C-alpha positions as CSV (number, residue, x, y, z in Angstrom):
1,M,0.0,0.0,0.0
2,R,2.8,2.4,1.0
3,R,4.6,1.5,-2.3
4,R,1.5,2.3,-4.4
5,T,1.0,5.6,-2.5
6,L,4.6,6.6,-3.3
7,L,4.1,5.7,-6.9
8,G,0.9,7.7,-7.2
9,T,2.5,10.7,-5.6
10,L,5.6,10.6,-7.8
11,A,3.5,10.0,-10.9
12,A,1.4,13.1,-10.1
13,L,4.5,15.2,-9.6
14,G,5.9,14.0,-12.9
15,A,2.6,14.8,-14.7
16,A,2.7,18.3,-13.2
17,G,6.2,18.9,-14.7
18,L,7.9,19.1,-11.4
19,T,10.8,16.7,-12.2
20,P,13.2,16.6,-15.1
21,S,11.9,13.1,-15.8
22,A,9.3,11.0,-14.0
23,P,10.8,8.4,-11.6
24,S,9.8,4.8,-12.2
25,F,10.1,2.2,-9.4
26,A,8.9,-0.4,-11.9
27,Q,12.3,-0.1,-13.7
28,E,14.4,-0.5,-10.6
29,R,17.0,-3.3,-10.3
30,P,16.6,-5.9,-7.5
31,N,17.0,-4.5,-4.0
32,G,16.2,-1.0,-5.4
33,K,19.6,-0.6,-7.0
34,L,20.0,1.9,-9.8
35,K,23.0,2.7,-12.1
36,I,24.3,6.0,-13.2
37,T,24.3,6.1,-17.0
38,D,25.5,9.6,-17.8
39,L,26.5,13.0,-16.5
40,E,25.4,15.9,-18.7
41,F,26.2,19.6,-18.5
42,W,23.8,21.9,-20.2
43,R,24.5,25.5,-21.1
44,L,21.4,27.6,-21.0
45,E,21.3,30.9,-22.9
46,G,18.8,33.7,-23.0
47,Q,18.2,37.5,-22.9
48,R,17.1,39.3,-19.7
49,E,15.6,42.8,-19.7
50,T,17.5,45.6,-18.0
51,P,17.0,49.3,-17.8
52,N,19.5,49.6,-20.6
53,G,17.9,47.1,-22.8
54,P,18.2,43.3,-23.3
55,R,21.4,41.7,-22.0
56,P,22.7,38.1,-22.7
57,I,22.7,35.7,-19.8
58,S,23.9,32.1,-19.5
59,S,24.1,29.4,-16.8
60,L,25.4,25.9,-16.6
61,Y,23.4,23.0,-15.0
62,L,24.3,19.4,-14.3
63,K,22.0,16.4,-15.0
64,I,22.9,12.9,-13.6
65,K,20.9,10.2,-15.4
66,S,20.1,6.7,-14.2
67,D,19.0,3.5,-15.9
68,S,15.6,3.8,-14.4
69,G,14.9,7.1,-16.0
70,L,15.3,8.9,-12.7
71,E,17.5,12.0,-12.9
72,G,19.1,14.5,-10.6
73,F,19.3,18.1,-11.8
74,Y,21.2,21.0,-10.1
75,G,22.8,24.3,-10.8
76,P,24.0,26.8,-11.6
77,I,27.4,25.1,-11.7
78,D,30.8,26.9,-12.0
79,D,32.5,26.1,-15.3
80,E,35.8,25.3,-13.7
81,A,34.2,22.7,-11.5
82,A,32.3,21.2,-14.5
83,V,35.6,20.6,-16.3
84,V,36.9,18.5,-13.5
85,V,33.6,16.5,-13.3
86,D,33.7,15.8,-17.0
87,L,37.4,15.0,-17.3
88,Q,38.0,13.3,-13.9
89,L,34.9,12.3,-12.0
90,R,32.7,10.9,-14.8
91,R,34.7,7.6,-15.0
92,V,34.4,7.2,-11.2
93,L,30.6,7.5,-11.3
94,I,29.3,5.7,-14.5
95,G,27.7,2.4,-13.6
96,K,27.5,3.1,-9.9
97,D,24.5,3.3,-7.6
98,P,23.5,7.0,-7.3
99,L,21.8,6.3,-3.9
100,A,25.1,5.0,-2.4
101,M,26.2,8.5,-1.8
102,E,28.7,7.9,1.0
103,T,30.5,5.4,-1.1
104,L,30.5,7.7,-4.1
105,W,31.7,10.7,-2.1
106,E,34.6,8.6,-0.8
107,A,35.4,7.3,-4.3
108,M,35.5,10.8,-5.8
109,Y,37.6,12.1,-2.9
110,R,40.2,9.3,-3.3
111,S,40.2,9.3,-7.1
112,N,42.9,12.0,-7.3
113,R,45.6,13.1,-4.9
114,H,44.5,16.7,-5.5
115,A,40.8,16.1,-4.6
116,R,41.0,17.4,-1.1
117,T,40.7,21.1,-2.0
118,G,40.1,23.8,-4.7
119,L,38.5,23.1,-8.0
120,F,38.4,19.3,-7.4
121,M,36.4,19.8,-4.2
122,M,34.1,22.2,-6.0
123,A,33.6,19.4,-8.6
124,I,32.8,16.9,-5.9
125,S,30.3,19.4,-4.5
126,A,28.5,19.7,-7.8
127,V,28.1,16.0,-8.2
128,D,27.1,15.5,-4.5
129,N,24.4,18.2,-4.6
130,T,23.0,16.7,-7.8
131,L,22.9,13.3,-6.3
132,W,21.0,14.7,-3.3
133,D,18.5,16.1,-5.8
134,L,18.2,12.7,-7.4
135,K,17.7,11.0,-4.0
136,G,15.0,13.5,-3.1
137,R,13.2,12.8,-6.3
138,Y,13.5,9.1,-5.7
139,F,11.8,9.3,-2.4
140,G,9.4,12.1,-3.4
141,V,10.5,14.5,-0.7
142,P,12.5,17.8,-0.4
143,V,16.2,17.2,0.5
144,F,15.8,18.8,4.0
145,R,13.4,15.9,4.8
146,L,16.1,13.4,4.0
147,L,18.5,15.3,6.3
148,G,16.2,15.1,9.3
149,G,14.4,18.4,9.0
150,P,12.6,20.6,9.2
151,T,13.8,22.2,12.4
152,R,11.8,25.4,11.8
153,P,8.9,26.7,9.8
154,D,11.1,28.8,7.5
155,V,14.8,29.9,7.1
156,E,15.7,33.4,8.0
157,A,18.3,35.1,5.8
158,Y,20.6,38.0,6.3
159,A,21.1,40.6,3.6
160,S,24.5,40.7,2.0
161,C,25.1,44.1,0.5
162,L,27.9,43.4,-1.9
163,G,28.2,46.0,-4.7
164,Y,26.5,48.9,-2.9
165,S,28.1,52.2,-2.4
166,L,30.0,53.0,0.8
167,D,29.4,56.7,0.4
168,P,27.9,57.7,3.8
169,A,24.6,59.0,2.4
170,A,24.1,56.1,0.0
171,L,25.1,53.5,2.6
172,Q,22.7,54.8,5.2
173,K,19.9,55.0,2.6
174,Q,20.5,51.4,1.5
175,A,20.9,50.1,5.1
176,K,17.6,51.7,6.1
177,S,15.9,50.2,3.0
178,V,17.2,46.7,3.8
179,Q,15.9,47.0,7.3
180,E,12.5,48.2,6.1
181,Q,12.3,45.1,3.9
182,G,12.3,43.1,7.1
183,F,16.0,42.0,7.4
184,R,17.2,41.9,11.0
185,Y,20.8,41.3,9.8
186,Q,22.8,42.9,7.1
187,K,26.4,42.7,5.9
188,W,28.6,45.3,4.3
189,F,31.9,44.9,2.3
190,F,35.0,47.0,2.7
191,A,36.7,48.1,-0.5
192,T,40.2,48.7,0.9
193,G,42.7,47.7,3.6
194,P,46.2,48.7,4.7
195,E,47.2,49.9,1.2
196,A,44.8,52.9,1.6
197,G,46.7,54.3,4.6
198,P,45.4,56.1,7.6
199,Q,42.6,57.9,5.7
200,G,41.4,54.6,4.4
201,F,41.5,53.1,7.9
202,L,39.3,55.9,9.2
203,K,36.8,55.4,6.3
204,N,36.5,51.7,7.3
205,V,35.7,52.7,10.8
206,E,33.2,55.3,9.5
207,V,31.4,52.5,7.5
208,V,30.6,50.8,10.7
209,K,29.5,54.0,12.4
210,N,27.3,55.1,9.5
211,A,25.6,51.7,9.3
212,R,24.9,51.6,13.0
213,E,23.4,55.1,13.0
214,A,21.2,54.1,10.0
215,V,19.7,51.0,11.6
216,G,19.8,51.7,15.3
217,D,20.4,49.1,17.9
218,A,17.7,46.7,16.8
219,A,19.6,45.2,13.9
220,D,22.8,43.2,13.6
221,L,25.6,44.4,11.4
222,M,28.3,42.2,9.8
223,F,31.4,43.3,7.9
224,D,33.5,41.6,5.3
225,A,37.2,42.5,4.6
226,S,37.5,40.0,1.7
227,R,41.0,38.8,2.8
228,H,42.5,42.3,2.4
229,W,43.9,43.0,5.9
230,D,46.8,42.0,8.1
231,L,46.7,41.3,11.8
232,N,47.8,44.7,13.1
233,Y,45.2,46.5,10.9
234,A,42.4,44.1,11.9
235,I,43.1,44.5,15.6
236,A,43.3,48.3,15.4
237,W,40.0,48.4,13.4
238,A,38.3,46.1,15.8
239,K,39.3,48.2,18.8
240,Q,37.8,51.3,17.1
241,V,34.4,49.7,16.3
242,E,33.7,47.4,19.3
243,K,31.4,50.1,20.7
244,Y,29.2,49.7,17.6
245,R,28.8,45.9,18.4
246,P,29.4,44.3,15.0
247,R,28.0,40.7,14.8
248,W,31.3,39.7,13.1
249,I,34.3,40.7,11.0
250,E,34.6,38.2,8.1
251,E,37.6,37.0,6.2
252,A,40.0,39.6,7.6
253,F,42.9,37.5,6.3
254,D,43.8,34.9,3.6
255,P,42.5,31.5,4.7
256,D,46.0,30.0,5.2
257,H,46.7,32.5,8.1
258,I,44.9,30.5,10.8
259,D,47.0,31.9,13.6
260,S,46.0,35.4,12.6
261,F,42.4,34.5,13.0
262,V,43.2,33.0,16.4
263,Q,45.1,36.2,17.6
264,L,42.3,38.5,16.3
265,R,39.7,36.5,18.1
266,R,41.7,36.8,21.4
267,A,42.3,40.5,20.9
268,T,38.8,41.7,20.4
269,S,35.2,41.3,21.5
270,V,34.1,41.4,17.8
271,P,33.3,37.9,16.7
272,V,35.5,36.4,13.9
273,A,34.0,34.7,10.9
274,A,35.5,32.9,7.8
275,G,35.1,29.7,5.9
276,E,34.0,30.2,2.3
277,H,37.5,29.1,1.2
278,I,37.7,26.3,3.7
279,Y,37.5,23.0,1.8
280,G,36.2,20.0,3.7
281,R,35.9,18.9,7.3
282,F,39.6,18.4,7.8
283,E,40.4,22.1,7.1
284,A,37.3,23.2,9.1
285,H,38.5,21.1,12.0
286,D,41.9,22.8,11.9
287,Y,40.2,26.2,12.4
288,L,37.9,24.9,15.1
289,R,40.6,23.1,17.0
290,A,42.8,26.2,17.0
291,G,39.9,28.3,18.4
292,A,40.1,30.6,15.3
293,L,36.4,31.3,14.6
294,N,33.1,32.2,16.2
295,V,31.2,31.7,12.9
296,L,32.1,29.1,10.2
297,Q,30.9,29.9,6.7
298,T,31.7,26.8,4.6
299,D,29.9,26.8,1.3
300,P,28.1,23.6,0.1
301,E,29.0,24.5,-3.5
302,W,32.7,24.5,-2.7
303,T,33.4,22.5,0.5
304,G,32.2,19.0,-0.7
305,G,28.5,19.4,-1.1
306,V,25.6,18.7,1.3
307,T,27.3,15.5,2.4
308,E,30.4,17.2,3.6
309,L,28.6,20.3,5.0
310,L,26.6,18.0,7.3
311,R,29.8,16.5,8.7
312,I,31.2,20.0,9.2
313,C,28.0,21.0,11.1
314,A,28.4,18.1,13.4
315,I,32.0,19.0,14.2
316,A,31.2,22.6,14.6
317,S,28.4,21.8,17.1
318,A,30.9,20.0,19.3
319,Y,33.0,23.2,19.4
320,D,29.9,25.4,20.0
321,V,30.6,27.3,16.8
322,T,27.8,28.6,14.6
323,V,27.7,27.5,10.9
324,I,26.2,30.0,8.5
325,P,26.9,28.8,5.0
326,H,28.4,31.2,2.5
327,G,25.7,32.3,0.0
328,H,27.4,31.8,-3.3
329,S,24.3,29.7,-4.2
330,L,21.1,29.0,-2.2
331,H,19.5,25.6,-3.0
332,A,21.8,23.4,-1.0
333,A,22.4,25.9,1.8
334,I,18.7,26.5,2.5
335,H,18.0,22.7,2.8
336,V,21.0,22.1,5.1
337,V,20.1,25.1,7.3
338,A,16.5,23.9,7.5
339,S,17.7,20.4,8.7
340,Q,20.0,21.6,11.4
341,S,19.4,22.9,14.9
342,P,18.9,26.7,14.8
343,V,21.6,26.9,17.4
344,T,24.1,25.4,14.9
345,C,22.7,27.0,11.7
346,P,20.6,30.1,12.5
347,L,20.7,31.9,9.1
348,A,21.3,31.7,5.4
349,E,23.1,34.4,3.4
350,Y,21.2,36.3,0.6
351,L,23.4,38.3,-1.8
352,I,20.9,40.9,-2.8
353,Q,22.3,42.0,-6.2
354,K,23.6,38.6,-7.3
355,M,20.4,36.7,-6.6
356,E,18.3,39.1,-8.7
357,T,19.5,37.2,-11.8
358,Y,21.4,34.1,-10.6
359,Y,18.4,31.8,-11.0
360,Y,17.1,33.5,-14.1
361,F,16.3,30.3,-16.0
362,E,14.4,28.5,-13.1
363,K,10.7,28.4,-12.8
364,Y,10.8,28.1,-9.0
365,P,13.9,30.0,-7.8
366,P,14.5,30.5,-4.0
367,K,12.3,33.4,-3.1
368,L,12.1,35.4,0.0
369,D,9.0,36.3,1.9
370,R,10.4,39.5,3.4
371,E,13.5,38.2,5.1
372,R,12.6,34.5,5.2
373,F,12.7,31.5,2.8
374,P,9.5,29.4,3.0
375,L,10.5,25.7,3.2
376,P,10.6,24.2,-0.3
377,G,7.9,21.6,-1.1
378,R,9.1,20.0,-4.3
379,P,11.1,16.7,-4.4
380,G,14.8,17.1,-4.3
381,F,15.9,20.7,-4.7
382,G,12.9,21.2,-6.9
383,V,14.9,22.8,-9.8
384,E,12.8,23.1,-12.9
385,L,13.6,25.3,-15.9
386,D,11.3,28.0,-17.3
387,P,11.0,27.2,-21.1
388,A,10.0,30.8,-21.8
389,K,13.4,32.0,-20.7
390,V,15.6,29.4,-22.3
391,Q,16.3,30.5,-25.8
392,K,19.1,28.0,-26.4
393,Q,20.4,25.0,-24.5
394,T,23.6,23.1,-25.5
395,R,25.2,20.1,-24.1
396,V,28.8,20.9,-23.1
397,R,31.6,18.4,-23.1
398,W,35.2,18.7,-22.3
399,S,36.1,15.0,-22.4
């Protein structure tokens, strides 16, 4: 009875066009085993309207196909990661069971001596996230359900204000606008560091002051140095802005300088954040064991996918460190956050300007209700393309 109910539900979803292809339990191998038959990258192209007229736009998506007709579909994918998938990981995956994800992750990780970091780990992330989508479609549930969620009725986001002017009047106007949209948290990005001299230092202090004056005491403010600073500069800045109570200073240093993060954390009451360039649980553990961070920002598109981010969350919780995934992309991050304790994962990041067009080709992109993401209801990550926006789609191969 349960099997027929699942079949009926999945058939209805397929008929409604909510999956790339309709799952078919009838075509399964004995014991429910499936086989991966292909990995396909698809380049989508179109034209989006802007105030200055139409502009070309393109995105790359990954489809993993199985012999049952069931598919996983995920994106956008970074081109440099796609090259590694096509040239290196394809041979590891073809013919394997797509539901045996722990085994596949380990096989990808051990397939190359360079797999533990950088572009190779980004490639593993792309495959892993697509496999989670396939698994969600197989069981007919959103990915966060497979991960043990939900742990909350929706996922709160903080506004990431990359690309906005730091001119005092413009900053205060935008900060107030973000607050009026419902965001309780917002992040601003510094444009300079020590190279700008004493005047630049004072401007970086003024950014904090201006933002605090704009939003008052009822909002949290975060600041990102984009790896531009050195330890002396960061400590001096932190001492000047502690009175404005920043929620964190992010990426003050290059990620290899773990000891600088440790020393900064000891020298100031301003919480220290980093992690978008941390690849995998082993690097994350190095930071946590050293006491380097208050907030860990590993990105599921870069750190090893949903599978590895879950491991990182477990380790971080043992150190009582918050995990707030970097918001390069949203699908995987939202589902992981929705599955974890709000103590461990309280927020998701929303890059305001980037996300205006990042999911241009999708029919159901992640969409805020004020400052919160409603929990997704479609199987897997629910990625479905909008045919009206796709003017051209081309399969891309590097192998």
